N, CA, C and O atoms as a GROMACS GRO file, in nm:
protein
  204
    1UNK      N    1  -4.326  -1.723  -1.678
    1UNK     CA    2  -4.205  -1.664  -1.732
    1UNK      C    3  -4.085  -1.741  -1.680
    1UNK      O    4  -4.074  -1.773  -1.561
    2UNK      N    5  -3.996  -1.771  -1.771
    2UNK     CA    6  -3.877  -1.848  -1.737
    2UNK      C    7  -3.770  -1.755  -1.679
    2UNK      O    8  -3.731  -1.658  -1.744
    3UNK      N    9  -3.722  -1.783  -1.559
    3UNK     CA   10  -3.618  -1.703  -1.496
    3UNK      C   11  -3.486  -1.778  -1.501
    3UNK      O   12  -3.468  -1.878  -1.431
    4UNK      N   13  -3.395  -1.730  -1.582
    4UNK     CA   14  -3.262  -1.790  -1.580
    4UNK      C   15  -3.169  -1.698  -1.501
    4UNK      O   16  -3.212  -1.595  -1.449
    5UNK      N   17  -3.043  -1.734  -1.493
    5UNK     CA   18  -2.949  -1.660  -1.409
    5UNK      C   19  -2.927  -1.517  -1.458
    5UNK      O   20  -2.901  -1.428  -1.378
    6UNK      N   21  -2.939  -1.494  -1.588
    6UNK     CA   22  -2.918  -1.358  -1.640
    6UNK      C   23  -3.030  -1.265  -1.594
    6UNK      O   24  -3.004  -1.150  -1.557
    7UNK      N   25  -3.153  -1.313  -1.597
    7UNK     CA   26  -3.266  -1.230  -1.554
    7UNK      C   27  -3.257  -1.203  -1.404
    7UNK      O   28  -3.281  -1.091  -1.360
    8UNK      N   29  -3.222  -1.304  -1.326
    8UNK     CA   30  -3.207  -1.286  -1.182
    8UNK      C   31  -3.094  -1.188  -1.151
    8UNK      O   32  -3.108  -1.103  -1.064
    9UNK      N   33  -2.983  -1.200  -1.222
    9UNK     CA   34  -2.871  -1.108  -1.201
    9UNK      C   35  -2.911  -0.965  -1.237
    9UNK      O   36  -2.870  -0.871  -1.169
   10UNK      N   37  -2.988  -0.947  -1.342
   10UNK     CA   38  -3.035  -0.814  -1.380
   10UNK      C   39  -3.125  -0.752  -1.275
   10UNK      O   40  -3.112  -0.634  -1.242
   11UNK      N   41  -3.217  -0.832  -1.222
   11UNK     CA   42  -3.307  -0.783  -1.118
   11UNK      C   43  -3.229  -0.746  -0.993
   11UNK      O   44  -3.255  -0.643  -0.932
   12UNK      N   45  -3.135  -0.829  -0.955
   12UNK     CA   46  -3.052  -0.800  -0.837
   12UNK      C   47  -2.971  -0.673  -0.859
   12UNK      O   48  -2.957  -0.592  -0.767
   13UNK      N   49  -2.918  -0.654  -0.978
   13UNK     CA   50  -2.840  -0.534  -1.008
   13UNK      C   51  -2.926  -0.408  -0.996
   13UNK      O   52  -2.883  -0.309  -0.937
   14UNK      N   53  -3.045  -0.412  -1.051
   14UNK     CA   54  -3.135  -0.296  -1.042
   14UNK      C   55  -3.171  -0.269  -0.896
   14UNK      O   56  -3.172  -0.153  -0.854
   15UNK      N   57  -3.202  -0.372  -0.819
   15UNK     CA   58  -3.236  -0.353  -0.679
   15UNK      C   59  -3.118  -0.295  -0.599
   15UNK      O   60  -3.139  -0.212  -0.511
   16UNK      N   61  -2.997  -0.338  -0.630
   16UNK     CA   62  -2.880  -0.283  -0.562
   16UNK      C   63  -2.859  -0.136  -0.597
   16UNK      O   64  -2.822  -0.056  -0.511
   17UNK      N   65  -2.882  -0.099  -0.724
   17UNK     CA   66  -2.869   0.042  -0.762
   17UNK      C   67  -2.973   0.128  -0.692
   17UNK      O   68  -2.942   0.238  -0.646
   18UNK      N   69  -3.097   0.079  -0.683
   18UNK     CA   70  -3.201   0.154  -0.615
   18UNK      C   71  -3.167   0.170  -0.466
   18UNK      O   72  -3.184   0.277  -0.410
   19UNK      N   73  -3.119   0.064  -0.404
   19UNK     CA   74  -3.081   0.070  -0.263
   19UNK      C   75  -2.966   0.168  -0.242
   19UNK      O   76  -2.965   0.241  -0.142
   20UNK      N   77  -2.870   0.172  -0.334
   20UNK     CA   78  -2.759   0.265  -0.322
   20UNK      C   79  -2.808   0.409  -0.326
   20UNK      O   80  -2.768   0.490  -0.242
   21UNK      N   81  -2.893   0.442  -0.423
   21UNK     CA   82  -2.939   0.579  -0.437
   21UNK      C   83  -3.030   0.621  -0.322
   21UNK      O   84  -3.028   0.737  -0.281
   22UNK      N   85  -3.110   0.530  -0.269
   22UNK     CA   86  -3.192   0.561  -0.152
   22UNK      C   87  -3.102   0.587  -0.032
   22UNK      O   88  -3.124   0.682   0.043
   23UNK      N   89  -3.002   0.504  -0.012
   23UNK     CA   90  -2.908   0.524   0.098
   23UNK      C   91  -2.831   0.654   0.084
   23UNK      O   92  -2.806   0.722   0.184
   24UNK      N   93  -2.794   0.688  -0.036
   24UNK     CA   94  -2.722   0.814  -0.061
   24UNK      C   95  -2.812   0.933  -0.030
   24UNK      O   96  -2.767   1.032   0.028
   25UNK      N   97  -2.939   0.924  -0.068
   25UNK     CA   98  -3.034   1.030  -0.037
   25UNK      C   99  -3.056   1.047   0.112
   25UNK      O  100  -3.063   1.159   0.162
   26UNK      N  101  -3.066   0.935   0.184
   26UNK     CA  102  -3.082   0.941   0.330
   26UNK      C  103  -2.958   1.004   0.393
   26UNK      O  104  -2.971   1.084   0.486
   27UNK      N  105  -2.840   0.969   0.344
   27UNK     CA  106  -2.716   1.028   0.396
   27UNK      C  107  -2.715   1.179   0.376
   27UNK      O  108  -2.679   1.253   0.467
   28UNK      N  109  -2.755   1.225   0.257
   28UNK     CA  110  -2.756   1.369   0.229
   28UNK      C  111  -2.857   1.440   0.319
   28UNK      O  112  -2.828   1.548   0.370
   29UNK      N  113  -2.975   1.382   0.339
   29UNK     CA  114  -3.075   1.445   0.424
   29UNK      C  115  -3.027   1.455   0.569
   29UNK      O  116  -3.048   1.558   0.633
   30UNK      N  117  -2.964   1.351   0.619
   30UNK     CA  118  -2.912   1.356   0.757
   30UNK      C  119  -2.798   1.457   0.768
   30UNK      O  120  -2.788   1.526   0.870
   31UNK      N  121  -2.714   1.465   0.668
   31UNK     CA  122  -2.603   1.560   0.670
   31UNK      C  123  -2.654   1.703   0.664
   31UNK      O  124  -2.598   1.792   0.730
   32UNK      N  125  -2.759   1.728   0.587
   32UNK     CA  126  -2.818   1.861   0.582
   32UNK      C  127  -2.875   1.901   0.717
   32UNK      O  128  -2.860   2.015   0.760
   33UNK      N  129  -2.940   1.808   0.785
   33UNK     CA  130  -2.995   1.838   0.918
   33UNK      C  131  -2.883   1.869   1.017
   33UNK      O  132  -2.899   1.954   1.105
   34UNK      N  133  -2.771   1.801   1.003
   34UNK     CA  134  -2.662   1.820   1.098
   34UNK      C  135  -2.583   1.947   1.071
   34UNK      O  136  -2.535   2.010   1.166
   35UNK      N  137  -2.568   1.988   0.946
   35UNK     CA  138  -2.481   2.100   0.913
   35UNK      C  139  -2.551   2.216   0.845
   35UNK      O  140  -2.489   2.321   0.825
   36UNK      N  141  -2.676   2.202   0.809
   36UNK     CA  142  -2.744   2.304   0.730
   36UNK      C  143  -2.752   2.442   0.791
   36UNK      O  144  -2.699   2.536   0.732
   37UNK      N  145  -2.816   2.461   0.908
   37UNK     CA  146  -2.836   2.596   0.960
   37UNK      C  147  -2.708   2.666   1.006
   37UNK      O  148  -2.703   2.789   1.008
   38UNK      N  149  -2.606   2.591   1.041
   38UNK     CA  150  -2.485   2.651   1.097
   38UNK      C  151  -2.396   2.716   0.992
   38UNK      O  152  -2.310   2.797   1.028
   39UNK      N  153  -2.413   2.685   0.867
   39UNK     CA  154  -2.325   2.741   0.765
   39UNK      C  155  -2.387   2.859   0.692
   39UNK      O  156  -2.331   2.907   0.593
   40UNK      N  157  -2.503   2.907   0.740
   40UNK     CA  158  -2.565   3.024   0.680
   40UNK      C  159  -2.483   3.146   0.720
   40UNK      O  160  -2.461   3.171   0.839
   41UNK      N  161  -2.437   3.222   0.621
   41UNK     CA  162  -2.357   3.340   0.649
   41UNK      C  163  -2.448   3.462   0.660
   41UNK      O  164  -2.536   3.484   0.577
   42UNK      N  165  -2.425   3.541   0.764
   42UNK     CA  166  -2.501   3.663   0.785
   42UNK      C  167  -2.404   3.780   0.778
   42UNK      O  168  -2.319   3.796   0.865
   43UNK      N  169  -2.416   3.862   0.674
   43UNK     CA  170  -2.332   3.980   0.652
   43UNK      C  171  -2.184   3.945   0.660
   43UNK      O  172  -2.107   4.017   0.724
   44UNK      N  173  -2.143   3.837   0.598
   44UNK     CA  174  -2.003   3.799   0.592
   44UNK      C  175  -1.954   3.724   0.714
   44UNK      O  176  -1.840   3.679   0.716
   45UNK      N  177  -2.036   3.708   0.815
   45UNK     CA  178  -1.997   3.635   0.936
   45UNK      C  179  -2.081   3.510   0.947
   45UNK      O  180  -2.191   3.502   0.892
   46UNK      N  181  -2.028   3.412   1.019
   46UNK     CA  182  -2.104   3.289   1.041
   46UNK      C  183  -2.214   3.314   1.143
   46UNK      O  184  -2.210   3.412   1.217
   47UNK      N  185  -2.311   3.225   1.147
   47UNK     CA  186  -2.420   3.237   1.243
   47UNK      C  187  -2.364   3.225   1.386
   47UNK      O  188  -2.255   3.173   1.406
   48UNK      N  189  -2.441   3.273   1.482
   48UNK     CA  190  -2.395   3.273   1.620
   48UNK      C  191  -2.386   3.136   1.684
   48UNK      O  192  -2.316   3.118   1.783
   49UNK      N  193  -2.456   3.040   1.628
   49UNK     CA  194  -2.456   2.904   1.685
   49UNK      C  195  -2.321   2.837   1.663
   49UNK      O  196  -2.270   2.839   1.551
   50UNK      N  197  -2.262   2.778   1.766
   50UNK     CA  198  -2.138   2.701   1.744
   50UNK      C  199  -2.168   2.569   1.674
   50UNK      O  200  -2.279   2.517   1.680
   51UNK      N  201  -2.068   2.516   1.608
   51UNK     CA  202  -2.086   2.392   1.533
   51UNK      C  203  -2.090   2.276   1.622
   51UNK      O  204  -2.105   2.163   1.576
   0.00000   0.00000   0.00000
């Protein structure tokens, strides 16, 4: 298969998009671990754990 600059640029673009979405997912998972349990409201009040 002949690879010219357009095909290489397309492959690089797809790989960059995949890397972006994987990084975004990792960021969301880490943020959930850091802030998830502390923002659960119990009967209108925040949880007893300090932030």
